[in-house]
C-alpha positions in Angstrom: 0.3 0.2 0.3 1.7 3.2 -0.8 1.2 5.7 1.5 1.2 10.0 1.9 5.0 10.6 2.3 6.0 8.1 0.0 3.8 10.2 -2.3 5.5 13.2 -0.6 9.1 11.8 -1.6 8.1 11.1 -5.1 6.9 14.7 -5.9 10.7 15.8 -4.5 12.8 13.1 -6.4 11.5 14.4 -9.6 12.3 17.4 -9.1 16.4 15.9 -8.4 16.3 13.2 -10.6 16.5 13.1 -14.6 13.6 10.2 -15.2 10.7 9.3 -13.3 10.7 6.6 -13.2 14.3 6.6 -11.1 12.3 8.9 -9.1 9.6 6.2 -8.9 12.3 3.8 -7.8 13.8 5.6 -4.9 10.0 6.7 -3.6 9.4 2.7 -3.2 6.9 2.1 -6.0 6.7 1.4 -9.3 6.8 3.9 -13.0 3.4 3.1 -12.8 1.8 4.0 -9.8 4.2 6.7 -10.2 2.4 8.1 -13.0 -1.1 7.6 -11.5 -0.2 9.5 -8.7 1.7 12.3 -10.9 -1.6 12.5 -13.1 -4.3 12.7 -10.3 -2.2 15.3 -8.2 -3.7 13.6 -4.8 -2.4 11.6 -1.9 -3.6 8.3 -1.0 -5.5 9.4 1.4 -7.2 11.8 -0.6 -8.2 8.9 -3.3 -9.9 6.8 -1.0 -13.6 6.9 -1.7 -15.5 7.4 1.5 -17.3 3.9 2.8 -21.3 4.6 2.3 -22.5 1.3 1.7 -23.4 -1.8 4.1 -20.7 -4.6 5.1 -24.1 -7.0 6.4 -27.7 -6.4 6.5 -29.5 -4.1 8.4 -31.5 -6.4 10.9 -33.9 -3.8 11.4 -34.8 -3.1 7.7 -38.5 -4.9 8.0 -39.2 -2.9 11.1 -37.8 0.6 10.3 -40.4 2.5 9.2 -42.8 1.5 12.2 -39.8 2.6 14.5 -39.3 5.9 12.7 -42.9 6.5 13.1 -43.1 5.9 16.5 -40.1 8.1 16.9 -41.8 10.5 14.9 -44.8 11.1 17.3 -42.7 10.6 20.2 -38.6 11.7 19.4 -38.1 11.3 23.7 -38.9 7.5 23.3 -34.9 5.3 23.8 -33.7 2.8 21.5 -33.8 0.2 24.5 -37.8 0.5 25.0 -38.5 0.1 21.5 -35.8 -2.8 21.5 -37.5 -4.6 24.5 -40.9 -4.0 22.4 -39.6 -5.7 19.3 -38.3 -8.3 21.3 -41.7 -8.8 23.0 -43.6 -9.2 19.5 -41.4 -11.3 17.6 -40.2 -13.9 20.5 -36.3 -15.0 19.0 -35.7 -12.7 16.0 -33.5 -10.3 18.2 -30.8 -10.8 20.6 -29.6 -8.6 23.3 -26.4 -8.1 21.2 -28.5 -5.8 18.2 -29.7 -3.3 20.8 -26.2 -1.3 19.9 -26.9 -1.4 16.3 -30.5 0.1 17.1 -29.0 3.4 19.0 -26.9 3.5 16.4 -29.4 3.8 14.0 -31.7 6.3 15.9 -29.3 8.3 16.9 -28.2 8.8 13.1 -31.8 9.3 12.5 -32.3 12.1 15.2 -29.3 14.0 13.7 -30.2 13.6 10.4 -34.4 13.6 10.4 -35.4 14.1 14.1 -36.7 17.0 15.6 -34.2 20.3 16.1 -33.0 20.4 19.4 -32.4 23.8 22.1 -30.0 25.7 21.0 -28.3 28.2 23.7 -27.0 31.6 22.5 -23.9 33.2 24.4 -24.6 36.1 25.8 -22.4 39.1 25.4 -22.1 40.9 29.2 -21.1 44.8 29.9 -19.5 45.9 32.9 -21.7 47.1 35.7 -24.8 45.7 34.1 -26.2 42.3 35.5 -25.6 40.4 39.0 -27.2 37.1 39.5 -27.7 35.2 42.7 -29.4 31.6 43.9 -28.5 29.3 46.3 -26.3 25.8 46.0 -26.1 23.0 48.3 -22.8 22.5 50.3 -24.1 18.9 51.2 -21.7 16.6 48.6 -18.7 18.4 49.8 -18.8 16.0 53.8 -18.1 18.9 55.9 -18.2 18.8 59.5 -18.0 21.0 62.4 -16.4 19.2 65.6 -16.9 15.9 63.8 -20.8 16.4 62.9 -22.0 17.1 59.8 -22.8 20.4 58.7 -25.5 20.8 56.7 -26.0 24.2 55.0 -26.4 26.2 51.4 -24.4 29.0 50.4 -25.9 32.1 48.7 -23.8 32.9 45.7 -23.4 36.3 44.2 -21.9 36.9 40.5 -21.1 40.4 38.8 -21.6 38.2 35.1 -19.3 40.5 33.2 -16.2 40.2 35.8 -17.1 37.3 37.6 -16.6 38.5 41.2 -18.1 36.7 43.6 -19.5 36.4 46.9 -20.8 33.9 49.2 -23.1 33.6 52.7 -23.7 30.7 54.5 -27.1 30.0 55.2 -29.6 27.3 55.9 -32.5 27.7 54.0 -33.7 29.1 51.2 -36.0 31.6 52.9 -36.0 35.8 52.3 -33.9 36.2 55.3 -30.8 34.4 54.0 -31.5 36.2 50.5 -31.5 39.6 52.6 -28.4 38.7 54.6 -26.4 37.5 51.6 -27.7 39.9 49.2 -26.6 43.0 51.4 -23.2 41.1 52.0 -22.4 41.1 48.5 -23.4 44.5 47.8 -21.6 46.0 51.1 -18.6 44.2 50.0 -18.6 45.3 46.7 -18.5 49.2 47.4 -21.4 48.9 44.9 -24.6 48.5 43.1 -25.1 46.6 39.6 -27.9 47.6 37.4 -29.8 44.6 37.6 -30.2 41.2 39.7 -31.2 38.1 38.2 -32.6 34.9 40.1 -34.2 31.5 39.3 -37.5 31.5 40.5 -36.8 31.5 44.2 -39.9 31.7 46.5 -38.1 33.8 48.6 -38.3 36.5 46.1 -40.7 35.3 43.2 -44.1 34.9 43.4 -46.0 31.5 41.7 -47.7 32.0 38.1 -50.8 32.7 39.6 -50.2 35.7 41.3 -50.5 39.0 39.7 -47.3 40.5 41.3 -44.6 39.3 39.8 -42.5 39.5 43.1 -42.8 39.1 46.7 -43.0 42.7 48.8 -40.4 42.0 50.6 -38.2 41.6 47.8 -39.3 44.5 45.7 -38.5 46.9 48.6 -35.2 45.2 49.2 -34.4 45.7 45.1 -36.1 49.5 45.7 -33.1 50.4 48.2 -30.6 49.4 46.1 -32.4 50.8 42.9 -31.8 47.5 41.1 -34.3 46.1 38.7 -35.2 42.5 39.4 -35.3 40.0 36.6 -36.4 36.4 36.7 -35.8 32.9 34.8 -38.2 31.1 33.4 -39.6 28.1 35.2 -37.5 24.9 34.7 -35.2 27.1 32.8 -32.0 27.1 35.2 -30.0 27.8 31.7 -31.3 31.1 31.4 -29.1 31.9 34.5 -26.1 29.9 33.3 -23.9 32.5 34.7 -24.2 31.7 38.5 -25.2 28.0 37.7 -21.5 27.8 36.5 -20.3 29.7 39.4 -21.6 27.2 41.6 -20.3 24.0 40.0 -16.8 26.1 39.4 -16.9 27.4 43.3 -17.7 23.9 44.5 -14.8 22.6 42.6 -12.6 25.0 44.5 -13.7 24.6 47.7 -13.0 20.8 46.9 -9.7 21.3 45.6 -8.9 23.6 48.9 -10.2 20.3 51.5 -8.0 18.2 49.6 -4.8 20.4 50.2 -6.0 21.2 53.6 -6.3 17.4 54.3 -9.5 17.5 56.4 -13.0 18.8 55.8 -13.2 19.0 60.1 -13.5 22.2 61.0 -13.7 23.6 65.3 -16.3 25.8 64.3 -18.6 27.8 62.2 -17.1 30.6 62.3 -13.2 28.9 61.5 -15.3 27.2 58.1 -16.8 30.8 57.3 -13.0 32.5 57.1 -11.7 29.4 55.1 -14.6 30.2 52.3 -14.3 34.0 52.5 -10.4 33.1 52.2 -10.7 31.3 49.1 -13.2 33.3 47.4 -10.5 36.1 47.9 -8.1 33.9 46.6 -10.5 33.1 43.2 -11.6 36.9 42.7 -8.0 38.6 43.1 -7.5 36.6 39.4 -10.7 39.1 38.6 -9.2 43.0 39.3 -8.5 44.2 36.0 -12.2 43.6 34.5 -13.7 44.2 38.2 -12.2 47.7 38.1 -14.0 48.1 35.0 -17.2 47.4 36.1 -16.7 49.5 39.5 -16.4 52.7 37.5 -20.0 52.0 36.7 -21.6 51.0 39.3 -24.2 53.3 41.5 -23.2 54.0 45.2 -24.7 52.2 48.1 -27.6 53.9 50.0 -26.6 55.4 53.4 -27.5 52.4 55.9 -28.3 48.6 54.7 -31.8 47.1 55.3 -33.0 45.1 58.0 -32.3 41.1 57.1 -35.3 40.0 59.6 -38.4 39.5 60.1 -40.3 40.8 62.9 -43.3 38.9 64.7 -45.0 39.6 67.8 -46.0 36.4 69.7 -46.7 35.4 73.0 -45.4 33.8 75.7 -46.8 30.2 76.7 -47.5 29.0 80.1 -44.7 26.6 79.4 -42.1 28.9 78.8 -42.3 29.4 74.9 -43.0 31.1 72.1 -43.5 29.4 68.4 -41.8 31.2 65.7 -41.6 29.8 61.9 -43.4 26.5 63.0 -40.8 25.9 65.7 -40.7 25.7 69.6 -37.7 28.2 71.3 -37.6 28.5 75.4 -37.6 32.4 76.8 -37.0 33.1 80.1 -39.9 32.1 82.5 -40.4 35.7 83.8 -42.2 36.5 80.3 -45.1 34.5 80.8 -47.9 35.8 79.4 -46.4 38.8 77.3 -46.1 39.4 73.7 -42.8 39.9 72.7 -41.2 40.7 69.7 -39.2 38.0 67.3 -36.8 39.4 65.0 -36.0 36.5 62.5 -32.8 36.3 60.6 -31.5 33.7 58.6 -29.2 32.3 61.0 -30.9 33.7 65.2 -33.9 34.9 66.6 -33.7 38.0 68.5 -36.2 38.3 71.1 -37.4 41.9 72.4 -39.3 43.2 75.1 -40.2 47.0 75.8 -37.8 48.2 73.1 -34.8 46.1 74.7 -33.3 43.1 73.2 -33.6 40.6 76.0 -32.2 37.3 74.5 -30.3 35.6 71.3 -31.4 32.5 69.8 -30.0 30.0 67.1 -32.4 29.8 64.6 -33.4 25.9 64.2 -33.7 24.4 60.7 -36.8 22.5 59.4 -40.2 22.9 61.1 -41.5 21.2 64.4 -38.1 21.3 66.0 -37.7 22.8 69.4 -34.4 24.4 71.2 -35.2 24.4 75.3 -32.6 26.2 77.5 -32.6 24.6 80.9 -31.8 28.0 82.3 -34.9 29.6 81.4 -37.5 27.4 83.4 -34.7 25.5 86.3 -36.1 27.6 89.0 -39.9 26.4 88.6 -38.5 23.3 87.8 -36.5 22.7 91.0 -40.0 23.5 92.9 -42.0 20.9 90.6 -39.3 18.1 90.4 -42.7 15.5 89.1 -43.0 17.3 85.9 -39.1 16.5 84.7 -39.5 12.4 84.2 -42.6 13.1 81.5 -41.6 16.4 80.3 -42.0 16.8 76.5 -38.9 18.5 76.0 -36.4 16.5 78.2 -33.6 15.5 76.6 -33.0 19.0 76.4 -32.0 19.4 79.9 -28.8 17.5 79.5 -26.7 20.4 78.7 -23.6 17.5 78.1 -23.0 14.4 78.0 -21.9 13.8 81.8 -24.8 15.2 82.7 -26.8 12.6 80.9 -24.5 10.2 82.4 -25.0 11.6 85.9 -28.8 11.3 85.9 -28.5 7.8 84.7 -26.4 7.2 87.5 -28.3 9.2 90.5 -31.3 6.8 89.2 -29.1 3.8 89.9 -28.5 4.4 93.7 -31.5 6.2 94.4 -35.2 6.3 94.3 -36.9 8.1 91.4 -37.8 11.2 93.2 -34.5 11.0 95.2 -32.9 10.8 91.8 -35.2 13.1 89.9 -34.8 15.8 93.1 -30.3 16.0 93.5 -30.1 16.0 89.6 -32.3 18.9 89.4 -30.3 20.9 92.2 -27.4 19.8 90.7 -28.5 21.5 87.1 -29.9 24.6 89.2 -26.1 24.8 90.2 -24.9 24.9 86.7 -27.4 27.4 85.7 -26.9 29.9 88.7 -23.1 29.6 88.9 -21.2 27.5 86.5 -21.9 25.2 83.8 -18.4 23.7 82.5 -17.6 24.0 86.7 -20.3 21.8 87.3 -19.5 19.7 84.3 -15.8 19.5 85.7 -17.0 18.1 88.9 -18.8 15.3 87.5 -16.3 14.2 85.4 -14.1 13.8 88.2 -17.0 12.2 90.5 -17.3 9.4 87.7 -13.9 9.2 86.8 -13.2 8.3 90.4 -16.1 6.0 90.9 -16.8 8.5 93.9 -20.9 9.2 94.5 -22.7 12.0 93.4 -24.7 14.2 95.7 -26.0 18.0 94.8 -23.8 18.9 98.0 -20.8 17.0 97.6 -20.9 18.5 93.5 -21.3 22.3 95.0 -18.4 21.8 97.4 -16.0 20.6 95.2 -17.1 23.5 93.0 -16.9 26.1 95.6 -13.4 24.3 97.3 -11.7 26.0 94.6 -9.4 23.4 94.2 -7.8 22.3 90.3 -9.9 19.7 89.0 -8.2 16.5 87.2 -7.5 17.1 83.5 -9.1 14.8 81.0 -6.6 12.0 80.1 -5.1 11.3 77.0 -5.5 7.4 76.4 -3.1 5.4 75.0 -3.1 3.3 72.2 -0.1 1.0 71.7 0.9 0.7 68.0 -0.4 -2.4 66.5 3.1 -4.7 65.5 1.7 -5.5 61.6 4.3 -7.9 61.1 2.5 -10.6 62.9 -0.4 -10.3 60.2 2.6 -10.8 57.8 3.7 -13.7 59.6 0.6 -15.3 59.5 -0.2 -14.6 55.5 3.1 -16.3 54.8 1.8 -19.3 56.8 -1.0 -19.5 55.3 0.3 -19.3 51.6 2.9 -22.5 52.4 0.4 -24.3 53.2 -1.1 -23.1 50.2 1.4 -24.0 48.2 2.2 -27.5 50.2 -1.8 -28.2 49.2 
């Protein structure tokens, strides 16, 4: 077979040799073949005929018209579905190995005769014009805080021209999370673009049946910053493609940073948030030139931020609890029967009474959950110890594992009534003096297997003596040579039959 390289050499030798036959010989081909390529002026690869004929009979030739009709009516039908139907209609005619042939033929039909596919049109972006935002779920990254899974979202904000981005940790797609993250981004940026685009967030966009396009609170947020709001069509995430692509790249960058860090566990949410902000700063460092163009065209920020919270008036019930956003929270028993104002933020709830902030509570995720602080109710629980055992939220009255162990120990050593009374007195001591101090005393007594009694705990706590620190457990290193010897012995036994 003559190659392209031989023909190229032939053309070179024709320029230097006296005869075409000599040039052909040096190129490694006979004179007749050389004359053919000189006359055609083409290389062998250019002379090949396209393979447009079938090398074997099409097994679906008889059924193809019927298959094509089904595809024209329902273009979404898969080849596997049609193939299974053929096997049911004509048992024994088609083998499983012929599925690939049908898949290839349907693929070719779709490319040549099938319905037109959706076209995506790349858009030009202009500095200072458009910002986009959305929530992205960080669950797949496996972040833990103190060894416990940390399920969270990130409110993600992007300038579409420069790709400058900002992020705020949150736990739901609520308006409070949207407002906090959006305002954090604008104040960090130092200016306001012309337009803001979101997907159909329930926190910002009404349902189709509502005559108003955006919710009242979101309209107020846009008006405060002088922004024009935009939303995408339902089920058309690609219309907000800039933020969707940044989600992917941001989470990829977080994944790589975690791999370099060597751990996905953080001491606290604040440490993790610092890690994310450092990463965002690093990512934005390469966008300074285009960001500088945007900053020149951004509008000025207003004089102040808009409140990130929603305020609700709630009444404190006889159980010293309030119901906020379908969750139950305890407040101090002094407020029973009073109307208080709950300022609901993305991560916390502030309790206000008589224009004074009286408490700050971590906001619970989801619905029908509860958070009972024992300090709020312990004064009356000590007076009513009989209510403890069947209290609906009893598990919240064990602020740490040592308190729970101490209660179980008391139940083993005393009657139920005495055990409850002793435990509640210990819990009351923790509320009035020091939870950490009481826990340290309980730990020492349990480690030394000494009796746990309220008076004993109180005496040790007020003695001022240094309590023993938690001892590190020593685990000897495993000698792997033992296992090697076992494996070698097993191998010899197998070899010897």
